[in-house]
N, C-alpha and C positions, 0 to 999 in steps of 0.2 A: 503494501499500501504506499504513497506516494505521499509525503509529508504534506502539503495541499489539498488532499483527501483526506488524510489523517486531519487537519487542522478545522474542516468542515465539519468534519463529523464529532468531532471534542466539542467544536460551537455549535452545531444543532443541537446536541443531548443538556448544553449552557442553555440557548434558548426552549428546548420543552419543558426543562425542569425549573427555568428561577420563574419564581412566581413571584410576585412585586413589586415589577419594576425595575431599574437598571442595581442598586445598589444590589437584590438578589440573588442579580453574577457574581459578586466580587465571592464569596468563598467558593464559586464554581473556578473562576479565573486563576485563584490562589492555588486548587489543587491542578488544572492545569499549567501553568506556572510548574511547580514542586513537581511533577510528574514526568514533563520536556523537556524544562530547562529552556523554556522559545520566550521565557522574561526574568526576571528576577522582584521577588519584595519590594527588593523598591523602584525595580522597575514599573512593580506594579501602583507603587504610592503615586509614583508618578502621575501612572495614566490615569489614574483617579481624580487626581486637582488639574490635571489639564483634561480630562471630561467632566469634571461640575463645571470649569472656567471659562466651556466654548459650550455654544447650544444646539443642539440636537441630545436625544436620546444618551445617556450615561455609556448602556450596554454594548451601543451601536457604536460608540466612538471608539471606544476601546477597545474592540474586534475590528472594526478600520486600521489600528493602530497594528496591532498585533498581524493583523495579514500585511500589513503594509512591510514590517519591519522584519515579515521574515522573508517575501516576496514581492513589494513592490507592489503595484496599483494591482495588476492580476490579485494577489495576495490578496487585499484590501476586498477588493468586492468579493468574492467565494468566502472565503472569512464572513463579515457581513451578510450574506446572505445567509451561510451559511447556522448563525444567530437568530435571524429573521424568520426564516421558511415557516418554523416551529407552530409561530401564533399564527403566521398568518393563514394556514392551512387549521388547525382551530378555528381559528376566527371564520372563516368562508363556511367549515361544518355546522358552527353552533347558529352562526346566523340566520341556516331557515327553521331554528328549533328555539331562537331566539325568547320568547315570552314564554314557554312551559318553560324553559331553563332557568331563567330567572328567581320564577316563584317555586320550582322544589325546594321542598324543604330540603332534602338528603345534597344535593348541593348545599345550600345555604348553611349546613352544618358542615360540610368540607370545607369552603372556607374560612370558615370563622377557627377548625380545627387548623388550616394552615397557616394563621395568623402568627401564631407563639413561634411556630417552627421557622418563620421568615427573618422576623423577630432576631430568634436566637442564631440564626447563619452569620445577619449582618454583628450579629453582636461578636462572633469570632472573628471574623474578620478584618470591623473595627482593632481588636484587638490587633492581630496580627499584623494590623500595619502602625499602631499608637508604638505597638513593643521594635518594631522594623524604625520604624522616624526615630526614637527616641536610641537604640541600639547598635541601632545596623542590622545589618542582614544576618539577626537570630547568632551575633555573638557578644554575649551580655559583657564582655567586661570593659569596654568605655560609654559609659552613661555623656549621652548628650544633653547637660546641663543647658547649657544658653536657646538648642531648640526647645527644653522642656517648661522654662521661664515662659518663651516668649507664647508657644500652646497658653501656657500655664493664666499670659495675660490678655491674648486673646480668650478664649471663654471667660474670664471675668468679665472681660464689656465687654460678653455677650450674656449675661445676664445680669451686669449691675445696668448695663445700657441700650436695653432693650427698643429702644427708637432711635439706634443708626440702622441707616441702612444695609442691606446686607453688601452692596459691593463695594462699600470700609472694608470690611472682613477678607473679603475675594483680591481686594487691592493691598489689604497689611500680609495676608498669607502668603502672596507672590512677593512682596519684598524682601519676605524674610525667605522665602527660599532663595529669590536671588545671591541675599545677603552671604547665606550661609553655602552654596552652590562655592561660593566664589574663597 
C-alpha cells in the first residue's frame, strides 16, 4: 500500500470517527503522528495553533497541512478528501431520513452518550499538547518556565478580563510563539 493511500485511509477513519468537530480530530491526529511518524507532537501543536487562527474548519486545515507536507498539493487534496468524505457520505445517507432520524429516542441517547467521550478525547489531547508545550517532546528534564508564565498570564487575562476581544488573545499568542521560536 502506498503512503498516500495509507494517509487517505487514516484520515478517512479520522473523519468517520471524530464526532464533535475539529477538536475531536486531535486525538486521532495525535495517534497518526505517533504511529507513522509523519509529524511530531511539536508539529501537531503548531498545526493546531495555525489551524485555529486561520479561516476554515480546523480538521480540514490540519489534514491539508499534513498532506501538503508529505506529498505537496496532491497530498493536500487526497488527505483532505479522506477526512471530509465520510461526513459527506453520511450526510447524503441520512438526509433522506432526517425527520425520523432526529426524533428517534435511541439516536438522541447515542449522541448524549457520545458527548462525555468527546470531552474526554479532547481533554487527553489538550493535556498531551500542554505537556509538549511546557516540556518539549515528552522530555520532562527541562521545564519551559517562560512559556508557562506567558500561558498563565494569558489564561488569567481571559478569566479576569472577559471583555477583551478574542483577537487580542490570538495576537498575544502569536507574539509569544514568535518570541520563543527564536
